[in-house]
C-alpha positions in Angstrom: 4.0 -9.7 9.3 2.0 -12.3 7.4 -1.1 -12.1 5.2 -3.6 -9.2 5.5 -7.3 -9.1 4.8 -7.8 -8.2 1.1 -11.0 -6.3 2.0 -10.0 -4.0 5.0 -6.2 -4.5 4.9 -6.0 -5.5 8.6 -3.7 -8.4 9.7 -5.2 -11.9 9.5 -5.0 -14.3 12.5 -5.4 -18.0 12.2 -8.2 -19.4 14.4 -9.2 -23.1 14.1 -9.8 -23.7 10.4 -10.1 -20.1 9.2 -8.2 -16.8 9.0 -9.9 -13.8 10.5 -9.2 -10.1 10.7 -10.2 -7.7 13.6 -13.2 -6.4 11.6 -14.7 -9.9 11.3 -13.9 -10.9 7.7 -13.2 -14.6 7.6 -11.5 -16.9 5.1 -11.6 -20.7 5.2 -8.4 -22.7 5.3 -8.6 -25.5 2.7 -7.9 -29.1 3.5 -4.6 -28.5 1.8 -3.7 -25.7 4.2 -3.9 -22.7 1.9 -6.3 -19.8 2.2 -8.3 -18.2 -0.6 -7.7 -14.4 -0.6 -8.7 -13.9 -4.3 -11.8 -11.7 -4.1 -12.8 -12.0 -7.7 -13.1 -15.4 -9.3 -14.4 -14.0 -12.6 -12.5 -15.2 -15.6 -13.3 -15.6 -19.3 -10.8 -18.5 -19.4 -11.8 -22.1 -18.9 -8.8 -22.5 -16.6 -8.0 -20.3 -13.6 -4.2 -20.6 -13.4 -2.3 -23.8 -13.8 -4.5 -26.9 -13.6 -3.9 -30.4 -12.1 -2.1 -31.7 -15.1 0.3 -28.8 -15.2 0.9 -29.1 -11.5 1.6 -32.8 -11.6 3.9 -32.4 -14.6 5.8 -29.6 -13.0 6.4 -31.5 -9.8 7.5 -34.6 -11.7 9.9 -32.7 -13.9 11.4 -30.4 -11.4 11.9 -33.1 -8.8 14.2 -34.8 -11.3 16.6 -31.9 -10.8 16.7 -30.8 -14.4 16.5 -27.1 -13.3 18.9 -27.7 -10.4 21.3 -25.1 -11.8 18.7 -22.4 -11.5 17.7 -23.5 -8.0 21.3 -23.3 -6.9 21.7 -19.8 -8.2 18.5 -18.8 -6.4 19.7 -20.4 -3.2 23.0 -18.3 -3.4 21.2 -15.0 -4.1 18.6 -15.7 -1.4 21.3 -16.4 1.2 23.2 -13.3 0.1 20.2 -11.0 0.6 18.5 -12.9 3.4 17.4 -11.1 6.6 17.4 -13.3 9.7 13.8 -13.1 11.1 12.6 -11.5 7.9 9.8 -12.3 5.4 10.2 -13.9 2.0 7.4 -14.0 -0.7 7.4 -16.4 -3.7 5.2 -14.5 -6.1 3.5 -17.0 -8.5 4.9 -19.8 -6.4 3.5 -22.7 -8.4 4.1 -25.9 -6.6 6.8 -24.4 -4.4 9.8 -26.2 -5.8 12.0 -23.1 -5.5 10.7 -21.5 -2.3 10.6 -24.8 -0.3 14.1 -25.7 -1.3 15.4 -22.2 -0.6 13.8 -22.2 2.9 15.5 -25.6 3.6 18.8 -24.2 2.4 18.5 -21.0 4.6 17.5 -23.1 7.6 20.5 -25.3 7.2 22.7 -22.2 7.2 21.1 -20.8 10.4 19.0 -18.2 8.7 15.3 -18.1 9.7 12.9 -16.4 7.4 9.1 -16.7 7.2 8.1 -17.9 3.7 4.9 -17.1 1.9 3.7 -18.1 -1.5 0.8 -16.8 -3.6 -0.7 -18.2 -6.8 -4.1 -17.9 -8.6 -4.3 -21.7 -9.1 -5.9 -23.8 -6.3 -4.7 -26.9 -8.1 -1.1 -26.0 -8.0 -1.2 -24.8 -4.4 -2.7 -28.2 -3.4 0.5 -29.8 -4.8 2.8 -27.1 -3.4 1.3 -27.5 0.1 2.8 -31.0 0.3 6.3 -29.6 0.3 5.7 -27.8 3.6 7.4 -24.8 5.1 5.6 -22.1 3.0 2.4 -20.4 4.0 0.2 -20.3 0.9 -2.7 -18.2 -0.3 -4.7 -18.0 -3.5 -4.2 -14.3 -4.5 -3.4 -12.0 -7.4 0.1 -10.6 -7.9 -1.5 -7.3 -8.8 -3.2 -7.0 -5.4 -0.8 -8.7 -2.9 -2.3 -9.5 0.5 0.6 -7.9 2.4 1.0 -4.6 4.2 3.1 -1.8 2.7 6.8 -2.3 3.1 6.4 -5.6 5.0 8.6 -8.0 3.0 12.4 -8.3 2.9 12.6 -10.4 -0.3 10.1 -11.0 -3.1 11.0 -13.6 -5.8 9.2 -14.4 -9.0 10.2 -17.2 -11.3 8.7 -16.7 -14.8 5.9 -14.6 -13.2 5.0 -11.2 -14.5 6.1 -8.1 -12.6 3.5 -5.8 -11.0 3.7 -2.4 -9.4 2.4 -4.0 -6.2 5.8 -5.7 -5.7 7.3 -2.3 -5.0 4.6 -1.4 -2.5 5.1 -4.5 -0.3 9.0 -4.4 -0.3 10.7 -2.8 2.6 13.2 0.0 1.8 16.4 -1.8 1.0 14.4 -4.9 0.2 15.4 -7.3 -2.7 13.4 -8.4 -5.7 14.7 -11.6 -7.3 13.2 -12.1 -10.8 13.8 -14.9 -13.2 13.0 -14.7 -16.9 13.5 -17.1 -19.9 15.8 -15.9 -22.6 15.0 -16.0 -26.3 16.3 -19.6 -27.0 15.0 -21.2 -23.9 13.7 -24.7 -24.7 14.3 -24.1 -28.4 14.8 -27.8 -29.2 11.5 -28.7 -27.6 9.7 -26.2 -29.8 11.5 -27.5 -32.9 10.4 -31.0 -32.1 6.7 -29.9 -32.0 6.3 -26.9 -34.4 6.9 -26.4 -38.1 7.6 -22.8 -37.5 9.5 -21.8 -34.3 9.4 -18.4 -32.7 12.0 -17.2 -30.2 10.9 -15.9 -26.8 10.3 -12.2 -26.6 12.6 -10.1 -24.4 11.4 -8.3 -21.3 11.9 -4.7 -20.1 14.4 -4.8 -17.3 13.5 -1.3 -16.1 11.0 -1.5 -13.2 9.7 1.8 -11.7 10.7 2.2 -8.0 13.5 -0.5 -8.2 17.2 -0.4 -9.1 18.7 -3.3 -11.1 21.9 -4.2 -9.2 22.9 -7.6 -10.5 22.3 -9.8 -13.5 23.2 -13.5 -14.0 22.7 -15.5 -17.2 22.4 -19.3 -16.9 22.7 -21.3 -20.0 22.8 -25.1 -19.8 21.7 -28.0 -22.0 19.7 -30.6 -20.2 19.4 -34.2 -21.4 15.9 -35.6 -21.0 16.4 -39.3 -20.5 13.0 -40.8 -21.4 9.7 -39.9 -23.0 8.0 -39.4 -19.7 10.3 -36.5 -18.8 9.9 -35.0 -22.3 6.1 -35.2 -21.8 6.3 -33.7 -18.3 8.4 -30.7 -19.6 6.0 -30.0 -22.4 2.9 -30.3 -20.2 4.2 -27.9 -17.6 4.6 -25.2 -20.1 1.9 -22.9 -21.7 2.7 -24.5 -25.0 0.7 -27.6 -24.2 -2.7 -25.9 -24.3 -1.9 -23.9 -27.4 -0.8 -26.9 -29.5 -2.8 -29.1 -31.8 -3.2 -32.8 -31.1 -1.3 -33.5 -34.3 1.7 -31.5 -33.2 1.5 -32.9 -29.6 1.8 -36.4 -31.0 5.2 -35.7 -32.5 6.7 -35.9 -29.0 5.4 -39.4 -28.4 8.0 -40.7 -30.9 10.9 -39.3 -28.9 12.8 -41.4 -26.4 15.4 -38.8 -25.5 15.9 -35.1 -26.1 18.6 -32.6 -25.4 17.2 -29.1 -24.6 18.9 -25.7 -24.1 17.8 -23.9 -21.0 18.4 -20.1 -20.9 17.6 -18.2 -17.7 18.4 -14.8 -16.6 18.3 -13.9 -12.9 17.8 -10.2 -12.2 18.4 -8.7 -8.8 16.6 -5.4 -7.9 16.9 -3.3 -4.8 14.3 -0.8 -3.4 
C-alpha cells in the first residue's frame, strides 16, 4: 500500500524527486531518500528526535553485533508471522539496524515483504538510508502515514505504543514490541551514577490487541574497548541527562561487562 498523504489521506506516488497525492499535496524527497511527512515541526526541545551523535553511536555499536541475540529473535518472529507480498513497518526505526537485517533475512528465505520505517529524527534516517531496502519517512508514531488496516506487521524496538498502531494493522496482523526490562544495562548505570534506578515496567495490555507470545532475552555482553563503551552510552537517552563529571567516569574504563534484558511481546489484532 505504501505511504499516504498526512493531509488528505490519499496514497502518495513518487514522481521525480517528490511524493505527490491525487489532490496535489507534494513532499520533497531528501538527498538521503526519505520523505518528510511530519506536519508539525513545533517542539520545545532543542533536539527533535535522535541527533547525529546518537545516530553515529548507535550504528557503530549495533554493527559490532552486541545486540545480535535480539536481532536473531526478531528475525525468527518476523519469519514466523511474515506474509509474502505483505507490508512491514518499523515504528521508530532509528538507523534501520533491525528492519534492514530482517528484510535481508526474509529475502534469503524467499519471503518478499515491502519494508517501511518512520522516525521523527532526520539525522537518524539519514544514517538509516545507507542500509537500503527500507522506504523511510519522517513521521510521528501517533499519526502514522498509512491507510487503515494496510500493514501485516508493525514492529517497535524501544519505541512507545500508540493507538494508531491498531488502526493501521490488518485484521490478523502482528505487532512485535521490544521493551527493556528493569536491570537492562545496569552495570553501565552503576559505572556512571552514584544512585542507580531500575527501569520502570510497561503495561502489557494494549487496547484492540491480544498478547499471544512473550520471550525474555537476558545476556551479558562484554564491551571490549572504551570506544564501544562510549558508543553504547551515547546511543542511550542517559547521555543527555548526565553531568560532564559523571560522563568522565566512563573514560577510565577499558572494558565493561553489561547485562542486557529484553522482552519481546507478540500481539495479534
